[in-house]
All heavy atoms as an XYZ file, in Angstrom:
925
protein
N    -198.593     70.033    -15.459
C    -198.682     69.939    -14.129
C    -200.028     70.352    -13.691
O    -200.679     71.241    -14.231
C    -197.658     70.694    -13.336
C    -197.752     70.572    -11.984
S    -196.066     71.032    -11.187
C    -196.185     69.936     -9.784
N    -200.667     69.866    -12.556
C    -201.977     70.184    -12.008
C    -201.727     71.071    -10.893
O    -200.657     70.922    -10.108
C    -202.585     68.826    -11.564
C    -202.898     67.807    -12.485
C    -204.161     68.049    -13.219
C    -204.412     66.810    -14.197
N    -205.195     67.158    -15.243
N    -202.640     72.034    -10.796
C    -202.644     73.031     -9.624
C    -203.991     72.971     -9.074
O    -204.973     73.109     -9.770
C    -202.303     74.339    -10.129
C    -200.764     74.519    -10.596
C    -200.592     74.152    -11.937
C    -199.775     75.011     -9.780
C    -199.104     74.236    -12.396
C    -198.434     75.060    -10.276
C    -198.241     74.750    -11.561
O    -196.900     74.662    -12.045
N    -204.071     72.817     -7.755
C    -205.128     72.874     -6.920
C    -205.480     74.481     -6.543
O    -204.557     75.007     -5.953
C    -205.148     72.129     -5.670
C    -206.382     72.212     -4.717
C    -207.589     71.670     -5.362
C    -206.116     71.370     -3.482
N    -206.581     74.997     -6.973
C    -206.859     76.345     -6.475
C    -208.079     76.245     -5.549
O    -209.035     75.742     -5.796
C    -207.337     77.098     -7.704
S    -206.050     77.155     -8.957
N    -207.816     76.842     -4.367
C    -208.860     76.901     -3.342
C    -209.278     78.288     -3.173
O    -208.500     79.261     -2.928
C    -208.192     76.427     -1.961
C    -207.532     75.006     -1.883
C    -206.738     74.781     -0.684
C    -208.673     73.995     -2.010
N    -210.526     78.480     -3.276
C    -211.228     79.732     -3.154
C    -211.823     79.916     -1.715
O    -212.674     79.084     -1.314
C    -212.289     79.932     -4.141
N    -211.399     80.889     -0.984
C    -211.778     81.149      0.420
C    -212.796     82.255      0.432
O    -212.857     83.220     -0.414
C    -210.573     81.603      1.236
C    -209.549     80.482      1.462
C    -208.555     80.261      0.364
C    -209.711     79.553      2.556
C    -207.661     79.171      0.594
C    -208.729     78.587      2.692
C    -207.777     78.447      1.799
O    -206.767     77.493      1.800
N    -213.632     82.332      1.569
C    -214.471     83.345      1.825
C    -214.767     83.594      3.286
O    -214.431     82.653      4.001
C    -215.824     83.107      1.070
C    -216.692     82.032      1.656
C    -217.738     82.321      2.540
C    -216.410     80.674      1.340
C    -218.514     81.292      3.095
C    -217.201     79.619      1.923
C    -218.147     79.928      2.850
O    -218.870     78.880      3.371
N    -215.311     84.706      3.631
C    -215.680     84.935      5.065
C    -217.170     84.763      5.259
O    -218.048     85.470      4.591
C    -215.319     86.305      5.422
C    -213.812     86.596      5.553
C    -213.376     87.864      6.008
O    -214.173     88.629      6.705
O    -212.257     88.405      5.492
N    -217.546     83.828      6.059
C    -218.932     83.404      6.151
C    -219.907     84.542      6.434
O    -220.877     84.587      5.925
C    -219.011     82.323      7.210
C    -220.415     81.690      7.412
C    -220.832     80.944      6.098
C    -220.368     80.535      8.552
N    -219.638     85.474      7.432
C    -220.491     86.583      7.893
C    -220.732     87.454      6.708
O    -221.998     87.906      6.507
C    -220.092     87.329      8.983
C    -218.919     86.957      9.715
O    -218.461     85.718      9.582
O    -218.350     87.644     10.570
N    -219.779     87.754      5.910
C    -219.867     88.628      4.661
C    -220.674     87.900      3.625
O    -221.559     88.510      2.977
C    -218.557     89.004      4.156
C    -217.751     89.893      5.145
C    -216.379     90.295      4.641
C    -215.615     91.259      5.530
N    -214.368     91.623      5.095
N    -220.432     86.646      3.420
C    -221.193     85.865      2.515
C    -222.752     85.829      2.910
O    -223.530     85.926      2.057
C    -220.678     84.534      2.396
C    -221.201     83.660      1.287
C    -220.664     83.906     -0.048
C    -222.144     82.647      1.385
C    -221.115     83.089     -1.043
C    -222.552     81.890      0.369
C    -222.051     82.134     -0.937
N    -223.029     85.502      4.256
C    -224.302     85.450      4.635
C    -225.111     86.820      4.614
O    -226.308     86.815      4.571
C    -224.413     85.037      6.112
C    -224.175     83.488      6.145
O    -224.214     82.685      5.103
N    -223.701     82.933      7.289
N    -224.380     87.896      4.545
C    -224.983     89.195      4.577
C    -225.438     89.607      3.032
O    -226.107     90.660      2.911
C    -223.917     90.316      5.010
N    -225.073     88.798      2.078
C    -225.509     89.061      0.747
C    -227.045     89.006      0.520
O    -227.632     88.135      1.131
C    -224.900     88.081     -0.318
C    -223.444     88.133     -0.456
C    -222.963     87.081     -1.446
C    -223.096     89.561     -1.157
N    -227.645     89.907     -0.228
C    -229.029     89.878     -0.548
C    -229.178     88.710     -1.534
O    -228.320     88.268     -2.263
C    -229.525     91.205     -1.112
O    -228.865     91.340     -2.380
C    -229.282     92.323     -0.216
N    -230.511     88.256     -1.647
C    -230.732     87.256     -2.780
C    -230.272     87.600     -4.226
O    -229.726     86.930     -4.875
C    -232.138     86.925     -2.629
C    -232.461     87.199     -1.118
C    -231.603     88.490     -0.823
N    -230.562     88.892     -4.455
C    -230.133     89.518     -5.684
C    -228.606     89.420     -5.911
O    -228.093     89.204     -6.953
C    -230.677     90.939     -5.942
N    -227.920     89.896     -4.873
C    -226.490     89.882     -4.851
C    -225.910     88.454     -5.139
O    -224.984     88.122     -5.740
C    -225.800     90.534     -3.736
C    -226.064     92.055     -3.584
O    -226.178     92.690     -4.655
O    -225.990     92.526     -2.415
N    -226.516     87.545     -4.373
C    -226.081     86.212     -4.380
C    -226.392     85.603     -5.854
O    -225.510     84.883     -6.383
C    -226.844     85.369     -3.431
C    -226.527     83.852     -3.321
S    -224.882     83.651     -2.676
C    -225.428     83.706     -0.888
N    -227.435     85.899     -6.532
C    -227.757     85.477     -7.861
C    -226.814     86.119     -8.795
O    -226.247     85.400     -9.636
C    -229.147     85.943     -8.195
C    -229.627     85.299     -9.559
C    -231.068     85.530     -9.845
O    -231.901     85.531     -8.856
O    -231.405     85.813    -11.048
N    -226.404     87.369     -8.655
C    -225.398     87.919     -9.552
C    -224.007     87.397     -9.414
O    -223.380     87.046    -10.338
C    -225.474     89.497     -9.287
N    -223.663     87.103     -8.091
C    -222.462     86.465     -7.924
C    -222.292     85.046     -8.533
O    -221.352     84.642     -9.226
C    -222.158     86.368     -6.352
C    -220.830     85.769     -5.874
C    -219.645     86.594     -6.431
C    -220.790     85.804     -4.421
N    -223.446     84.351     -8.296
C    -223.460     83.041     -8.869
C    -223.353     82.969    -10.310
O    -222.717     82.155    -10.990
N    -223.960     83.923    -11.024
C    -223.868     84.052    -12.530
C    -222.490     84.397    -12.890
O    -222.023     83.861    -13.920
C    -224.862     85.198    -12.927
N    -221.752     85.307    -12.160
C    -220.346     85.505    -12.526
C    -219.475     84.280    -12.448
O    -218.609     84.046    -13.247
C    -219.813     86.676    -11.685
C    -220.391     88.051    -12.033
C    -219.959     89.141    -11.088
O    -219.776     89.036    -10.006
N    -219.711     90.277    -11.825
N    -219.736     83.553    -11.291
C    -218.989     82.289    -11.137
C    -219.349     81.355    -12.268
O    -218.311     80.603    -12.633
C    -219.158     81.796     -9.724
S    -218.566     82.675     -8.397
N    -220.469     81.176    -12.694
C    -220.847     80.212    -13.520
C    -220.250     80.674    -14.867
O    -219.612     79.707    -15.600
C    -222.441     80.196    -13.792
C    -222.823     79.205    -14.745
C    -224.326     79.088    -14.985
C    -224.795     78.157    -15.966
N    -226.283     78.061    -16.305
N    -220.165     81.886    -15.255
C    -219.514     82.324    -16.542
C    -218.100     81.979    -16.425
O    -217.564     81.567    -17.454
C    -219.698     83.749    -16.738
O    -221.204     84.124    -16.805
C    -219.106     84.362    -17.916
N    -217.449     82.242    -15.384
C    -215.999     81.972    -15.256
C    -215.751     80.390    -15.414
O    -214.910     80.016    -16.168
C    -215.500     82.333    -13.946
C    -214.021     81.894    -13.535
N    -213.898     80.623    -12.863
C    -212.848     82.281    -13.890
C    -212.537     80.474    -12.784
N    -211.966     81.410    -13.448
N    -216.586     79.636    -14.690
C    -216.458     78.211    -14.805
C    -216.583     77.609    -16.103
O    -215.750     76.706    -16.596
C    -217.373     77.447    -13.830
C    -217.093     77.836    -12.340
O    -216.139     78.438    -11.930
O    -218.104     77.621    -11.438
N    -217.566     78.123    -16.759
C    -217.798     77.756    -18.295
C    -216.583     78.105    -19.199
O    -216.149     77.277    -19.998
C    -219.110     78.216    -18.746
C    -220.292     77.614    -18.049
C    -221.576     78.317    -18.522
O    -221.562     79.362    -19.141
O    -222.676     77.887    -18.020
N    -216.095     79.220    -18.934
C    -214.930     79.738    -19.720
C    -213.659     78.900    -19.508
O    -212.909     78.424    -20.356
C    -214.608     81.170    -19.516
N    -213.517     78.516    -18.176
C    -212.357     77.764    -17.826
C    -212.438     76.382    -18.450
O    -211.378     75.815    -18.971
C    -212.329     77.720    -16.310
C    -210.991     76.962    -15.609
C    -209.721     77.653    -16.167
C    -211.081     77.050    -14.187
N    -213.638     75.696    -18.301
C    -213.786     74.345    -18.897
C    -213.498     74.462    -20.414
O    -212.941     73.525    -21.028
C    -215.193     73.830    -18.568
C    -215.317     73.231    -17.301
C    -216.541     72.470    -17.199
N    -217.792     73.235    -17.068
C    -218.197     73.890    -16.079
N    -217.416     73.787    -14.894
N    -219.289     74.636    -16.056
N    -214.184     75.441    -21.076
C    -213.965     75.706    -22.519
C    -212.444     75.805    -22.947
O    -212.087     75.448    -24.087
C    -214.862     76.746    -22.967
N    -211.655     76.384    -22.045
C    -210.259     76.650    -22.298
C    -209.561     75.328    -22.375
O    -208.406     75.225    -22.863
C    -209.678     77.502    -21.426
O    -209.382     76.808    -20.156
N    -210.063     74.182    -21.761
C    -209.316     72.998    -21.728
C    -208.238     72.919    -20.523
O    -207.561     71.923    -20.401
N    -208.305     73.909    -19.748
C    -207.363     74.025    -18.656
C    -207.886     73.558    -17.263
O    -207.199     73.443    -16.409
C    -206.891     75.482    -18.467
C    -205.997     75.970    -19.571
C    -204.617     75.350    -19.622
C    -203.752     76.024    -20.660
N    -202.420     75.353    -20.593
N    -209.275     73.272    -17.240
C    -209.770     72.847    -16.115
C    -209.946     71.265    -16.059
O    -210.450     70.622    -16.977
C    -211.172     73.369    -15.831
N    -209.500     70.709    -14.865
C    -209.749     69.299    -14.682
C    -210.991     68.981    -13.920
O    -211.702     67.926    -14.062
C    -208.617     68.619    -13.836
O    -207.461     68.803    -14.658
N    -211.309     69.849    -12.824
C    -212.462     69.652    -12.153
C    -212.808     71.019    -11.392
O    -211.903     71.798    -11.298
C    -212.152     68.720    -11.062
N    -213.993     71.228    -11.064
C    -214.366     72.480    -10.371
C    -215.637     72.055     -9.347
O    -216.503     71.334     -9.873
C    -214.765     73.464    -11.286
C    -215.155     74.819    -10.593
N    -216.371     75.084    -10.075
C    -214.419     75.789    -10.207
C    -216.447     76.186     -9.454
N    -215.119     76.761     -9.531
N    -215.776     72.538     -8.312
C    -216.819     72.312     -7.372
C    -217.067     73.413     -6.271
O    -216.082     73.956     -5.765
C    -216.680     70.976     -6.624
N    -218.210     73.838     -6.111
C    -218.648     74.620     -4.939
C    -218.834     73.686     -3.774
O    -219.396     72.540     -3.964
C    -219.764     75.550     -5.230
O    -219.487     76.356     -6.298
N    -218.481     74.159     -2.587
C    -218.695     73.307     -1.434
C    -219.817     73.793     -0.620
O    -220.257     75.010     -0.622
C    -217.410     73.374     -0.444
C    -216.054     72.845     -1.278
C    -214.820     73.107     -0.378
C    -216.281     71.529     -1.690
N    -220.407     72.835      0.244
C    -221.553     73.245      0.929
C    -221.266     74.214      2.116
O    -220.034     74.385      2.360
C    -222.224     71.904      1.627
O    -221.307     71.395      2.530
N    -222.261     74.648      2.818
C    -222.015     75.582      3.932
C    -221.480     74.824      5.076
O    -221.702     73.465      5.191
C    -223.363     76.244      4.258
C    -223.864     77.212      3.230
S    -222.685     78.455      2.712
C    -222.916     79.628      3.989
N    -220.703     75.412      6.011
C    -220.061     74.739      7.044
C    -221.108     73.865      8.045
O    -220.595     72.943      8.661
C    -219.337     75.730      7.842
C    -219.320     76.944      6.940
C    -220.398     76.753      5.978
N    -222.316     74.350      8.164
C    -223.239     73.544      8.967
C    -223.534     72.170      8.514
O    -224.130     71.344      9.122
C    -224.396     74.367      9.222
C    -225.298     74.667      7.998
O    -224.852     74.533      6.881
O    -226.434     75.098      8.214
N    -223.161     71.880      7.291
C    -223.324     70.587      6.597
C    -222.055     69.652      6.728
O    -221.949     68.509      6.240
C    -223.764     70.681      5.179
C    -225.230     71.438      5.170
C    -225.601     71.629      3.719
O    -224.753     71.304      2.724
N    -226.748     72.213      3.529
N    -220.921     70.170      7.223
C    -219.748     69.490      7.246
C    -219.558     68.545      8.384
O    -220.147     68.773      9.452
C    -218.485     70.512      7.298
C    -218.432     71.553      6.307
C    -219.234     71.695      5.125
C    -217.467     72.566      6.270
N    -218.862     72.785      4.329
C    -217.639     73.329      5.010
C    -216.356     72.982      7.068
C    -216.943     74.299      4.748
C    -215.754     73.986      6.633
C    -215.891     74.815      5.395
N    -218.843     67.476      8.106
C    -218.279     66.538      9.235
C    -216.874     66.618      9.169
O    -216.103     66.702      8.164
C    -218.764     65.097      9.018
C    -220.368     65.048      8.922
C    -220.850     65.051     10.386
C    -222.271     64.890     10.312
N    -223.050     65.364     11.591
N    -216.194     66.396     10.396
C    -214.787     66.389     10.465
C    -214.368     65.023     11.133
O    -215.094     64.571     12.130
C    -214.368     67.555     11.341
O    -214.529     68.687     10.621
C    -212.883     67.457     11.573
N    -213.407     64.390     10.607
C    -213.023     63.210     11.163
C    -211.494     63.440     11.609
O    -210.701     63.711     10.836
C    -212.972     62.008     10.075
C    -214.461     61.860      9.542
C    -212.545     60.640     10.671
C    -214.509     61.029      8.349
N    -211.240     62.957     12.873
C    -209.901     63.209     13.410
C    -209.568     61.881     14.326
O    -210.521     61.377     14.975
C    -209.802     64.387     14.304
C    -209.856     65.718     13.686
C    -208.618     65.947     12.749
N    -208.550     67.205     12.230
C    -208.895     67.507     10.940
N    -209.523     66.552     10.203
N    -208.827     68.666     10.479
N    -208.390     61.437     14.233
C    -207.968     60.311     15.118
C    -207.903     60.632     16.526
O    -207.345     61.690     16.886
C    -206.729     59.816     14.629
C    -206.071     61.153     13.988
C    -207.117     61.882     13.470
N    -208.607     59.817     17.475
C    -208.444     60.198     18.892
C    -208.411     58.678     19.570
O    -209.409     57.862     19.416
C    -209.735     60.829     19.351
C    -209.926     62.251     18.895
C    -208.813     63.236     19.595
N    -209.039     64.616     19.012
C    -208.198     65.030     18.066
N    -207.340     64.457     17.396
N    -208.460     66.389     17.730
N    -207.320     58.381     20.219
C    -207.235     57.177     21.003
C    -207.278     55.995     20.086
O    -207.822     55.003     20.437
N    -206.752     56.117     18.947
C    -206.705     54.969     18.014
C    -208.041     54.838     17.276
O    -208.184     53.702     16.526
N    -208.938     55.726     17.298
C    -210.188     55.525     16.663
C    -210.431     56.857     15.918
O    -209.990     57.895     16.125
C    -211.288     55.314     17.634
C    -211.282     53.963     18.459
C    -212.448     53.757     19.327
C    -212.361     52.587     20.206
N    -213.375     52.372     20.996
N    -211.282     56.703     14.909
C    -211.747     57.839     14.177
C    -212.979     58.485     14.872
O    -213.982     57.775     15.241
C    -212.286     57.418     12.696
O    -211.204     56.900     11.963
N    -212.785     59.786     15.192
C    -213.918     60.454     15.769
C    -214.521     61.488     14.866
O    -213.787     62.240     14.183
C    -213.316     61.268     17.009
C    -212.662     60.417     18.167
S    -213.734     59.105     18.813
C    -215.007     60.071     19.707
N    -215.809     61.431     14.749
C    -216.542     62.291     13.876
C    -217.220     63.424     14.693
O    -217.901     63.189     15.658
C    -217.629     61.526     13.146
C    -218.306     62.423     12.109
C    -216.945     60.374     12.375
N    -216.974     64.736     14.177
C    -217.690     65.851     14.781
C    -218.369     66.635     13.601
O    -218.049     66.534     12.508
C    -216.795     66.544     15.616
O    -215.746     67.197     14.817
N    -219.297     67.634     14.033
C    -219.979     68.529     13.146
C    -219.019     69.624     12.904
O    -218.236     69.978     13.751
C    -221.085     69.036     13.738
C    -222.299     67.993     13.875
O    -222.218     66.917     13.095
O    -223.284     68.142     14.749
N    -219.157     70.159     11.589
C    -218.549     71.373     11.230
C    -217.057     71.296     11.006
O    -216.451     70.221     11.111
N    -216.426     72.336     10.597
C    -215.043     72.436     10.357
C    -214.324     72.240     11.646
O    -214.608     72.762     12.679
C    -214.696     73.858      9.744
C    -215.864     74.658     10.139
C    -217.051     73.719     10.417
N    -213.166     71.483     11.444
C    -212.219     71.319     12.660
C    -211.630     72.450     13.154
O    -211.473     72.822     14.264
C    -211.202     70.149     12.232
C    -210.301     69.914     13.296
C    -210.566     69.042     14.453
C    -208.933     70.272     13.341
C    -209.668     68.842     15.522
C    -208.008     69.940     14.277
C    -208.551     69.258     15.474
N    -210.965     73.115     12.124
C    -210.174     74.461     12.444
C    -211.026     75.619     12.673
O    -212.083     75.730     11.972
C    -209.186     74.635     11.445
O    -209.713     74.869     10.152
N    -210.824     76.510     13.521
C    -211.561     77.784     13.658
C    -210.857     78.770     12.803
O    -209.586     78.897     12.932
C    -211.323     78.196     15.160
C    -211.981     77.290     16.209
C    -213.458     77.582     16.437
O    -213.895     78.689     16.215
O    -214.046     76.457     16.685
N    -211.527     79.229     11.933
C    -210.917     80.099     10.944
C    -211.910     81.212     10.445
O    -213.107     80.922     10.389
C    -210.450     79.264      9.651
N    -211.441     82.366     10.167
C    -212.256     83.493      9.677
C    -212.534     83.162      8.183
O    -213.709     83.359      7.770
C    -211.578     84.697      9.786
C    -212.222     86.048      9.427
C    -211.326     87.255      9.456
C    -212.028     88.488      8.969
N    -211.197     89.616      9.069
N    -211.627     82.520      7.531
C    -211.844     82.283      5.996
C    -212.116     80.742      5.921
O    -211.507     79.958      6.464
C    -210.608     82.582      5.287
C    -210.215     83.985      5.335
C    -209.050     84.352      4.403
O    -207.931     83.582      4.455
O    -209.021     85.459      3.911
N    -212.996     80.490      5.134
C    -213.475     79.054      4.844
C    -213.300     78.667      3.344
O    -213.410     79.521      2.481
C    -214.824     78.779      5.191
C    -215.244     79.023      6.719
C    -216.793     79.069      6.883
C    -214.612     78.145      7.551
N    -212.928     77.473      3.068
C    -212.895     77.062      1.607
C    -214.290     76.892      1.125
O    -215.036     76.147      1.622
C    -212.025     75.753      1.472
C    -212.048     75.327     -0.036
C    -210.625     75.898      1.925
N    -214.580     77.659      0.116
C    -215.931     77.651     -0.578
C    -216.028     76.798     -1.800
O    -216.996     76.465     -2.277
N    -214.888     76.853     -2.524
C    -214.846     76.049     -3.762
C    -213.476     75.710     -3.993
O    -212.514     76.106     -3.443
C    -215.424     76.847     -5.000
O    -214.752     77.987     -5.206
N    -213.263     74.746     -5.061
C    -211.897     74.427     -5.433
C    -212.022     74.219     -6.959
O    -213.118     73.794     -7.460
C    -211.425     73.165     -4.805
C    -212.020     71.932     -5.100
C    -211.601     71.176     -6.289
C    -213.177     71.341     -4.466
C    -212.199     69.992     -6.584
C    -213.760     70.313     -4.745
C    -213.352     69.600     -5.877
N    -210.915     74.287     -7.657
C    -210.774     73.935     -8.914
C    -209.396     73.454     -9.378
O    -208.435     73.844     -8.613
C    -211.371     74.915    -10.033
C    -210.671     76.299     -9.950
C    -209.599     76.745    -10.803
C    -211.104     77.209     -9.015
C    -209.228     78.081    -10.699
C    -210.541     78.500     -8.923
C    -209.607     78.865     -9.665
N    -209.250     72.432    -10.212
C    -208.011     72.024    -10.598
C    -207.663     72.475    -12.009
O    -208.681     72.359    -12.879
C    -208.010     70.365    -10.701
C    -207.959     69.632     -9.351
C    -208.157     68.170     -9.604
C    -206.541     69.759     -8.753
N    -206.496     73.004    -12.277
C    -206.228     73.508    -13.504
C    -204.948     72.746    -14.036
O    -204.021     72.280    -13.222
C    -206.089     75.004    -13.591
C    -205.088     75.460    -12.590
C    -207.401     75.706    -13.440
C    -204.715     76.819    -12.750
N    -204.815     72.705    -15.336
C    -203.528     72.320    -15.979
C    -202.764     73.477    -16.484
O    -203.307     74.418    -17.139
C    -203.893     71.386    -17.214
C    -204.678     70.164    -16.824
O    -204.193     69.333    -16.033
O    -205.733     69.927    -17.355
N    -201.669     73.555    -16.042
C    -200.711     74.635    -16.508
C    -199.241     74.264    -16.591
O    -198.892     73.147    -15.934
C    -200.881     75.890    -15.398
N    -198.538     74.897    -17.467
C    -197.121     74.515    -17.720
C    -196.123     75.085    -16.576
O    -195.081     74.552    -16.373
C    -196.730     75.130    -18.939
C    -197.443     74.392    -20.173
O    -197.644     73.179    -19.982
O    -197.674     75.032    -21.201
N    -196.667     76.131    -15.796
C    -195.847     76.720    -14.735
C    -196.758     77.431    -13.600
O    -197.925     77.491    -13.926
C    -195.030     77.713    -15.411
O    -195.752     78.767    -15.770
N    -196.122     77.561    -12.541
C    -196.947     78.318    -11.550
C    -197.399     79.692    -11.933
O    -198.363     80.252    -11.774
C    -196.067     78.477    -10.238
C    -196.728     79.266     -9.207
S    -198.212     78.514     -8.503
C    -197.587     77.618     -7.217
N    -196.587     80.395    -12.806
C    -196.954     81.689    -13.299
C    -198.304     81.495    -14.193
O    -199.141     82.368    -14.121
C    -195.786     82.244    -14.214
C    -194.781     82.734    -13.314
O    -194.918     82.926    -12.094
O    -193.552     83.018    -13.928
N    -198.249     80.517    -15.082
C    -199.453     80.215    -15.784
C    -200.675     79.915    -14.853
O    -201.806     80.470    -15.134
C    -199.261     79.169    -16.885
C    -200.585     79.084    -17.731
C    -200.344     77.862    -18.707
O    -199.532     76.921    -18.595
O    -201.275     77.770    -19.689
N    -200.480     79.066    -13.828
C    -201.522     78.674    -13.042
C    -202.019     79.925    -12.256
O    -203.223     80.070    -12.188
C    -200.999     77.732    -11.992
N    -201.141     80.743    -11.917
C    -201.587     82.066    -11.199
C    -202.380     82.939    -12.207
O    -203.435     83.556    -11.694
C    -200.343     82.779    -10.581
C    -200.681     84.259    -10.127
C    -199.827     81.977     -9.392
N    -201.883     82.987    -13.396
C    -202.665     83.905    -14.427
C    -203.995     83.397    -14.469
O    -205.054     84.075    -14.502
C    -201.835     83.884    -15.762
C    -202.548     84.789    -16.702
C    -201.930     84.700    -18.060
N    -201.780     83.358    -18.644
C    -202.768     82.597    -19.171
N    -204.128     83.108    -19.189
N    -202.577     81.386    -19.679
N    -204.167     82.062    -14.783
C    -205.512     81.426    -14.886
C    -206.355     81.550    -13.664
O    -207.639     82.062    -13.766
C    -205.314     79.969    -15.298
C    -204.755     79.772    -16.667
C    -206.751     79.194    -15.331
C    -204.260     78.419    -16.931
N    -205.853     81.301    -12.465
C    -206.606     81.387    -11.253
C    -207.075     82.903    -11.001
O    -208.125     83.094    -10.447
C    -205.852     80.940    -10.203
N    -206.251     83.869    -11.395
C    -206.543     85.284    -11.202
C    -207.784     85.797    -11.978
O    -208.313     86.820    -11.744
C    -205.316     86.109    -11.620
O    -204.279     85.909    -10.751
N    -208.248     84.831    -12.909
C    -209.486     85.160    -13.614
C    -210.728     84.819    -12.829
O    -211.882     85.191    -13.190
C    -209.453     84.537    -15.000
C    -208.325     84.856    -15.962
C    -208.274     83.983    -17.097
C    -208.354     86.306    -16.320
N    -210.587     84.150    -11.727
C    -211.737     83.739    -11.020
C    -212.275     84.891    -10.213
O    -211.656     85.859     -9.861
C    -211.271     82.667     -9.997
C    -212.377     81.979     -9.169
N    -213.024     82.594     -8.173
C    -212.974     80.835     -9.350
C    -213.931     81.803     -7.559
N    -213.848     80.677     -8.345
N    -213.659     85.001    -10.149
C    -214.287     86.138     -9.438
C    -213.720     86.275     -8.119
O    -213.677     87.512     -7.623
C    -215.796     85.629     -9.391
C    -215.924     84.843    -10.673
C    -214.612     84.111    -10.825
N    -213.265     85.386     -7.280
C    -212.756     85.497     -5.941
C    -211.475     86.394     -6.009
O    -211.128     87.133     -5.023
C    -212.280     84.176     -5.394
N    -210.778     86.487     -7.242
C    -209.587     87.227     -7.319
C    -210.021     88.610     -8.033
O    -209.212     89.508     -7.998
C    -208.444     86.570     -8.134
N    -211.106     88.798     -8.555
C    -211.574     89.885     -9.357
C    -212.446     90.902     -8.507
O    -212.242     92.011     -8.430
C    -212.112     89.495    -10.525
C    -211.394     88.761    -11.518
C    -210.300     89.619    -12.270
O    -210.489     90.755    -12.607
N    -209.065     89.097    -12.167
N    -213.531     90.337     -7.853
C    -214.502     91.162     -7.305
C    -214.841     90.752     -5.759
O    -215.612     91.302     -5.219
C    -215.818     91.003     -7.967
C    -216.360     89.515     -8.085
C    -215.690     91.522     -9.465
C    -217.758     89.352     -8.417
N    -214.094     89.753     -5.326
C    -214.357     89.165     -4.066
C    -213.899     89.877     -2.864
O    -214.066     89.399     -1.738
N    -213.222     91.046     -2.983
C    -212.710     91.731     -1.798
C    -213.818     91.966     -0.583
O    -213.572     91.756      0.490
C    -212.044     93.010     -2.179
C    -211.281     93.740     -1.073
C    -210.589     95.009     -1.470
O    -210.476     95.185     -2.706
O    -210.071     95.741     -0.492
N    -215.069     92.356     -1.075
C    -216.000     92.630     -0.123
C    -216.494     91.379      0.624
O    -217.171     91.542      1.667
C    -217.268     93.278     -0.827
O    -217.868     92.513     -1.695
N    -216.309     90.145      0.084
C    -216.621     88.947      0.764
C    -215.504     88.238      1.449
O    -215.738     87.280      1.966
C    -217.260     87.985     -0.236
C    -218.516     88.380     -1.040
C    -218.773     87.432     -2.153
C    -219.619     88.552     -0.009
N    -214.354     88.987      1.524
C    -213.031     88.365      2.163
C    -212.636     87.257      1.340
O    -211.982     86.369      1.926
N    -212.885     87.327      0.003
C    -212.461     86.197     -0.944
C    -210.894     86.281     -1.153
O    -210.367     87.243     -1.030
C    -213.213     86.322     -2.202
C    -214.507     85.566     -2.209
C    -215.131     85.010     -1.250
C    -215.320     85.366     -3.387
N    -216.242     84.314     -1.606
C    -216.438     84.663     -3.056
C    -215.164     85.654     -4.771
C    -217.436     84.258     -3.999
C    -216.229     85.369     -5.713
C    -217.228     84.605     -5.151
N    -210.412     85.073     -1.374
C    -208.955     84.862     -1.787
C    -208.829     83.540     -2.274
O    -209.721     82.675     -2.323
N    -207.708     83.348     -2.998
C    -207.375     82.145     -3.593
C    -205.996     81.633     -3.241
O    -205.088     82.492     -2.999
C    -207.371     82.285     -5.104
C    -208.665     82.338     -5.817
C    -208.581     82.804     -7.307
C    -209.483     81.101     -5.788
N    -205.889     80.369     -2.999
C    -204.525     79.689     -2.952
C    -204.378     78.885     -4.146
O    -205.299     78.339     -4.705
C    -204.502     78.631     -1.740
C    -204.408     79.276     -0.321
O    -203.953     80.531     -0.296
O    -204.493     78.562      0.708
N    -203.138     78.806     -4.737
C    -202.812     78.061     -5.833
C    -201.638     77.137     -5.328
O    -200.582     77.655     -4.919
C    -202.385     78.947     -7.043
C    -201.952     78.048     -8.211
C    -203.360     79.925     -7.444
N    -201.916     75.845     -5.425
C    -201.070     74.853     -4.901
C    -200.638     73.794     -5.905
O    -201.587     73.191     -6.438
C    -201.636     74.122     -3.694
C    -201.903     75.113     -2.614
C    -202.576     74.297     -1.392
N    -202.934     75.353     -0.324
C    -203.518     74.936      0.769
N    -203.509     73.642      1.038
N    -203.867     75.927      1.743
N    -199.329     73.599     -6.199
C    -199.049     72.461     -7.228
C    -199.433     71.099     -6.559
O    -199.332     70.932     -5.395
C    -197.494     72.542     -7.213
C    -197.175     73.896     -6.636
C    -198.161     74.278     -5.890
N    -199.940     70.150     -7.503
C    -200.289     68.899     -7.061
C    -199.122     67.992     -7.595
O    -198.939     67.773     -8.818
C    -201.605     68.462     -7.665
S    -202.926     69.493     -7.098
N    -198.335     67.413     -6.670
C    -197.314     66.578     -7.079
C    -197.729     65.214     -7.709
O    -197.098     64.531     -8.456
C    -196.333     66.214     -5.973
C    -195.584     67.536     -5.574
O    -195.379     68.304     -6.454
O    -195.234     67.669     -4.380
N    -198.803     64.644     -7.045
C    -199.413     63.453     -7.470
C    -200.861     63.586     -7.902
O    -201.511     64.288     -7.095
C    -199.267     62.380     -6.437
C    -199.890     61.080     -6.895
C    -197.781     62.112     -6.066
N    -201.324     63.231     -9.015
C    -202.595     63.404     -9.434
C    -203.084     62.091    -10.073
O    -202.466     61.553    -10.943
C    -202.791     64.472    -10.451
C    -204.219     64.703    -10.917
C    -205.194     65.291     -9.997
C    -204.685     64.216    -12.038
C    -206.541     65.487    -10.378
C    -206.084     64.378    -12.517
C    -206.882     64.945    -11.758
N    -204.165     61.415     -9.491
C    -204.665     60.179    -10.026
C    -206.093     60.623    -10.407
O    -206.977     60.774     -9.613
C    -204.707     59.108     -9.003
C    -205.239     57.894     -9.533
C    -203.330     58.876     -8.485
N    -206.472     60.476    -11.839
C    -207.700     60.786    -12.323
C    -208.743     59.725    -11.956
O    -208.434     58.546    -11.720
C    -207.696     60.989    -13.702
C    -206.323     60.498    -14.138
C    -205.590     60.489    -12.837
């Protein structure tokens, strides 16, 4: 079964990182991503752009309306996602728990959601 893992962060805490901290964090994430791919358990992984580059599309009056930035007001934003293959939710949680967001991300307000994907079309 496929599981979508969403990694969240708090924008103000992320923006407060020094360039050296950002580089160290990026290196840890890269190491994790490479190990996950090498395990054969990863279907996809991506980091997402900053919110000022986002567009939101919502239906209004029978038409699609486009606006800047995230639609929802939230303290936590999705910063990356990855899809993993696992035999159970327990295995998916174990694999997702190895991500830096679950290991070192407390100071950034990081967290992860693990969601089963009922339908997956590659």
